[in-house]
C-alpha positions as CSV (number, residue, x, y, z in Angstrom):
1,M,12.3,42.7,37.3
2,A,10.1,41.8,34.3
3,E,8.2,38.6,34.3
4,P,9.4,36.1,31.6
5,I,7.1,35.6,28.6
6,S,5.1,32.4,28.9
7,P,4.3,30.3,25.8
8,V,1.0,29.4,27.5
9,P,-1.8,31.8,26.5
10,S,-3.2,33.6,29.6
11,E,-6.7,32.1,28.8
12,A,-5.2,28.6,28.9
13,R,-3.2,28.9,32.1
14,P,-6.0,27.6,34.4
15,Y,-6.1,24.4,32.3
16,Q,-2.4,23.8,31.9
17,G,-1.6,20.3,33.2
18,G,-5.3,19.4,33.5
19,H,-6.8,16.3,31.9
20,A,-8.1,16.9,28.4
21,G,-11.7,16.3,27.6
22,L,-13.5,14.4,24.8
23,V,-13.9,17.3,22.3
24,S,-10.2,18.4,22.4
25,R,-9.1,14.8,21.9
26,L,-11.6,14.1,19.1
27,I,-10.5,17.1,17.2
28,A,-6.8,16.1,17.6
29,N,-7.7,12.6,16.4
30,V,-9.5,13.9,13.4
31,V,-6.4,16.0,12.5
32,D,-4.2,13.0,12.9
33,G,-6.6,10.9,10.7
34,V,-6.4,13.6,8.0
35,T,-2.6,13.5,8.3
36,V,-2.5,9.7,7.9
37,V,-4.7,9.9,4.8
38,A,-2.4,12.6,3.3
39,V,0.6,10.4,3.9
40,L,-1.1,7.4,2.3
41,A,-2.2,9.5,-0.7
42,A,1.3,10.9,-1.1
43,G,2.6,7.3,-1.0
44,Y,0.1,6.1,-3.5
45,A,0.9,9.0,-5.9
46,G,4.6,8.5,-5.4
47,L,4.4,4.7,-6.2
48,N,2.3,5.4,-9.3
49,G,4.7,8.2,-10.4
50,L,7.6,5.8,-10.0
51,L,5.8,3.1,-12.0
52,F,5.0,5.7,-14.7
53,M,8.6,6.7,-14.9
54,L,9.8,3.1,-15.3
55,D,7.4,2.2,-18.1
56,P,5.2,5.1,-19.4
57,R,3.9,3.3,-22.4
58,T,2.0,0.6,-20.5
59,F,1.3,2.6,-17.3
60,E,-2.0,2.1,-15.5
61,F,-2.8,3.3,-12.0
62,R,-2.5,0.6,-9.4
63,G,-5.7,-0.5,-7.9
64,T,-6.3,-0.6,-4.2
65,S,-8.3,-2.8,-2.0
66,V,-10.3,-1.8,1.1
67,L,-8.5,-4.3,3.2
68,G,-5.1,-3.3,2.0
69,S,-5.8,0.4,2.4
70,M,-7.2,-0.1,5.9
71,T,-4.1,-2.2,6.9
72,A,-1.8,0.4,5.5
73,A,-3.6,3.2,7.3
74,A,-3.5,1.2,10.6
75,L,0.2,0.6,10.2
76,V,1.0,4.2,9.3
77,L,-1.1,5.4,12.2
78,V,0.6,3.1,14.7
79,V,4.1,4.1,13.6
80,Y,3.1,7.8,13.6
81,Q,1.7,7.7,17.1
82,I,4.6,5.6,18.5
83,T,7.1,8.0,17.1
84,A,5.3,11.1,18.3
85,W,4.3,9.9,21.7
86,S,7.7,8.5,22.6
87,T,9.6,11.5,21.4
88,T,7.6,14.7,22.1
89,G,4.5,13.2,23.7
90,R,2.2,14.7,21.0
91,T,1.1,14.1,17.5
92,Y,0.5,17.0,15.1
93,G,-3.2,17.0,16.1
94,H,-2.3,17.0,19.8
95,H,0.1,19.9,19.1
96,L,-2.6,21.9,17.4
97,M,-5.0,21.3,20.4
98,G,-2.3,21.9,23.1
99,L,-2.4,18.3,24.3
100,R,0.3,15.9,25.4
101,V,0.2,12.2,26.2
102,V,2.2,11.3,29.3
103,G,2.9,8.1,31.2
104,P,2.0,7.2,34.7
105,D,4.9,9.3,36.1
106,G,3.8,12.4,34.1
107,V,6.6,12.2,31.6
108,R,7.0,10.8,28.1
109,M,6.1,7.2,27.4
110,W,8.7,4.6,26.5
111,P,8.2,3.1,23.0
112,P,6.7,-0.2,24.3
113,R,4.0,1.6,26.2
114,A,3.4,3.9,23.2
115,L,3.1,0.8,21.0
116,L,0.5,-0.8,23.3
117,R,-1.5,2.5,23.6
118,S,-1.4,3.0,19.8
119,V,-2.5,-0.5,19.0
120,L,-5.4,-0.2,21.5
121,C,-6.4,3.2,19.9
122,V,-6.4,1.7,16.4
123,V,-8.2,-1.6,17.4
124,L,-10.7,0.0,19.8
125,P,-11.2,3.7,18.9
126,I,-14.5,3.8,20.6
127,G,-12.7,3.5,23.9
128,L,-12.0,7.2,23.6
129,F,-15.6,8.0,24.5
130,W,-15.0,6.6,28.0
131,C,-13.3,9.9,28.9
132,A,-16.7,11.6,28.6
133,V,-18.0,9.7,31.6
134,S,-14.8,9.1,33.5
135,P,-14.3,11.4,36.4
136,S,-10.5,11.5,35.6
137,R,-11.2,12.0,31.9
138,K,-9.3,8.9,30.9
139,S,-10.2,6.8,27.9
140,L,-10.2,3.0,28.1
141,Q,-6.7,3.0,26.5
142,D,-5.5,5.4,29.2
143,I,-6.8,3.2,31.9
144,V,-5.3,0.0,30.5
145,V,-1.9,1.5,29.7
146,R,-1.8,3.9,32.6
147,T,-1.4,7.1,30.6
148,S,-3.0,10.5,30.6
149,V,-3.8,13.1,28.0
150,I,-3.2,16.6,29.5
151,Y,-3.4,20.2,28.3
152,D,0.2,21.3,27.8
153,W,0.9,24.3,25.6
154,Q,4.6,24.3,26.5
155,P,6.7,23.8,23.3
156,H,8.8,21.1,24.9
157,P,8.1,18.3,27.5
158,A,8.8,18.9,31.1
159,P,12.5,18.7,32.1
160,A,11.9,15.6,34.0
161,A,11.0,13.9,30.7
162,V,14.3,14.8,29.2
163,A,16.2,13.5,32.2
164,Q,14.4,10.2,31.9
165,W,15.8,9.6,28.4
166,E,19.4,10.5,29.3
């Protein structure tokens, strides 16, 4: 009988389920940062486009403040991460790098845990670097919230995660 085709590349199989390291996580976070910037830029362009359509004669681009932009970026990032981590366990950056964030039981996080982890990631991003010296490759956020970031190239979370939400 033929062996089923695995979505996990043969080179990645030894790492499947293992804790992700600093470099993979940093690259995933950079991709997520670029995604948030793109969402904010699209929102800014959309708002100015709407204002232009409402009154084209007196239209001027809306100014932005550093504090307002940083606050908007933080809010968008928190909502993005909560949604991703509590549904699929991965953001777009995590998906590209083959990573998944799981709770203490190895399945998806509930939204309150995802909220706490996301706020800690936004407020204390330097905590990620703890995974470089931690034997378990956990960031400070992972330790506080009891989560793990694992290599997982499967397209969907483990069946146990689905059962938890039913």
